[in-house]
C-alpha positions as CSV (number, residue, x, y, z in Angstrom):
1,M,-37.5,-5.5,-2.2
2,K,-36.2,-6.3,-4.9
3,K,-36.5,-1.8,-5.7
4,L,-34.5,-1.5,-2.4
5,F,-31.8,-4.2,-4.1
6,F,-30.5,-1.9,-7.1
7,P,-29.1,0.9,-5.1
8,A,-28.2,-0.9,-2.8
9,L,-26.3,-2.8,-4.7
10,M,-24.6,0.4,-6.1
11,M,-23.9,1.6,-2.1
12,V,-21.7,-1.4,-1.6
13,S,-20.3,-1.4,-4.9
14,A,-19.4,2.8,-3.8
15,L,-18.1,1.6,-0.7
16,M,-15.9,-0.5,-1.3
17,V,-14.3,1.4,-4.3
18,M,-13.2,3.9,-1.3
19,G,-12.1,0.8,1.0
20,C,-9.1,-0.2,-2.1
21,S,-7.7,3.9,-3.0
22,E,-4.3,4.2,-3.0
23,P,-3.8,6.2,0.0
24,E,-2.7,9.5,-0.6
25,A,0.6,11.0,-0.2
26,K,2.1,13.4,2.1
27,F,4.8,15.5,1.0
28,Y,7.6,15.6,3.0
29,K,11.2,17.6,2.7
30,A,13.7,15.3,2.7
31,S,15.3,16.6,6.2
32,D,11.9,15.7,7.3
33,V,11.3,11.8,6.4
34,C,12.9,10.7,9.1
35,A,11.6,12.3,12.5
36,K,8.5,13.7,11.5
37,A,7.3,10.9,8.5
38,P,5.3,7.7,10.5
39,E,5.8,4.5,10.0
40,G,4.1,3.1,7.1
41,E,3.0,6.7,6.1
42,L,3.1,7.2,1.6
43,V,5.2,9.8,1.8
44,V,6.4,12.0,-1.2
45,T,9.6,14.1,-1.2
46,E,12.6,15.3,-3.2
47,G,16.1,15.5,-3.6
48,E,19.4,14.4,-5.8
49,L,19.7,10.6,-6.0
50,V,23.5,9.7,-5.6
51,L,25.3,6.2,-3.7
52,P,25.8,6.1,0.2
53,D,29.3,5.9,1.2
54,N,28.4,2.0,2.3
55,F,26.4,1.2,-1.0
56,Y,24.6,-2.1,-1.2
57,S,22.1,-4.2,-3.3
58,T,20.4,-7.2,-1.6
59,G,19.0,-10.0,-4.5
60,S,15.7,-7.9,-4.8
61,Y,17.0,-3.9,-4.9
62,A,19.6,-1.3,-4.0
63,A,19.6,1.3,-1.6
64,F,20.1,5.1,-2.4
65,I,20.1,8.3,-1.0
66,L,20.0,12.0,-1.7
67,K,22.4,14.4,-1.5
68,S,22.5,16.2,1.4
69,D,23.4,19.7,2.6
70,D,23.8,19.3,6.0
71,P,25.7,15.6,7.4
72,N,23.9,15.8,10.8
73,V,20.2,15.8,9.3
74,D,18.8,11.9,9.1
75,L,18.0,11.4,5.5
76,P,15.9,7.9,4.6
77,T,17.5,5.2,2.7
78,L,15.7,5.0,-0.4
79,N,15.5,0.8,-2.2
80,I,15.0,0.2,-4.9
81,Y,13.8,-2.8,-7.1
82,F,15.3,-4.5,-9.4
83,L,13.3,-4.8,-12.8
84,K,10.2,-6.5,-13.2
85,E,9.2,-3.6,-16.0
86,R,11.2,0.1,-17.1
87,K,9.1,2.3,-14.3
88,N,10.5,3.1,-11.3
89,T,12.7,0.4,-11.2
90,M,15.9,-0.3,-11.7
91,E,18.7,-2.5,-13.3
92,R,20.5,-5.5,-11.7
93,I,23.6,-4.1,-11.0
94,E,27.2,-6.8,-10.7
95,D,29.9,-6.6,-8.3
96,N,32.8,-4.4,-9.8
97,Y,30.3,-1.3,-11.6
98,S,30.4,2.0,-12.6
99,E,28.0,4.6,-11.9
100,A,27.9,4.5,-15.3
101,D,26.3,0.9,-15.3
102,I,23.7,1.9,-13.0
103,K,20.2,2.3,-14.4
104,I,17.3,3.8,-13.0
105,Y,13.8,4.1,-14.6
106,D,11.2,6.7,-13.5
107,N,7.7,6.5,-14.0
108,D,7.6,6.6,-17.6
109,G,10.1,4.5,-18.6
110,N,13.3,6.6,-18.8
111,I,16.6,6.5,-17.4
112,V,17.0,8.9,-14.5
113,K,20.8,9.9,-13.9
114,L,22.7,10.3,-10.4
115,G,22.4,13.4,-9.3
116,E,19.5,14.7,-11.5
117,K,16.6,16.0,-9.4
118,L,13.7,13.6,-9.1
119,R,10.5,13.1,-7.0
120,I,10.5,9.9,-5.2
121,T,6.8,8.2,-3.0
122,G,7.3,5.3,-1.4
123,K,6.6,3.4,2.3
124,R,8.3,4.8,5.0
125,Y,9.4,1.9,7.9
126,G,11.9,0.4,10.0
127,A,13.9,1.7,12.7
128,Q,16.5,3.0,9.7
129,C,13.8,5.0,7.8
130,I,14.2,3.4,4.6
131,L,11.4,4.3,2.1
132,S,11.0,0.9,0.6
133,V,10.6,3.0,-3.7
134,D,6.7,3.3,-5.3
135,K,7.3,6.1,-7.9
136,I,10.3,8.1,-9.4
137,E,9.4,11.0,-11.1
138,K,11.6,14.1,-12.8
139,A,11.5,17.3,-10.1
140,K,10.0,20.3,-12.0
């Protein structure tokens, strides 16, 4: 019985690691996220980050959108969370802010600018098509 214990332990450990690994993110064009990405799926999309006409923030995040050339296409709202660390987050903004006050950090901790083309990874949820941002990278 002792001979089987170590291989069995290794197999159980491997299964636990595989079960806990991060799900693979699936790429969607920004114009397809709302129409094709299922709720709860981890998605990747690209586009230029802009302020929406009705910009809002809560105690934990601010909502942005991607630039659209077609006003008839629904694009996801991007919830970018306030600083926990300077990676994939943004600094809090106060009332009467200007665009210069908005400081968003990519996955490397560098500031990204509004209008810059980015690659966004996040979980899609809600009937309003919200993307809870986990990762911000500069698009190549």
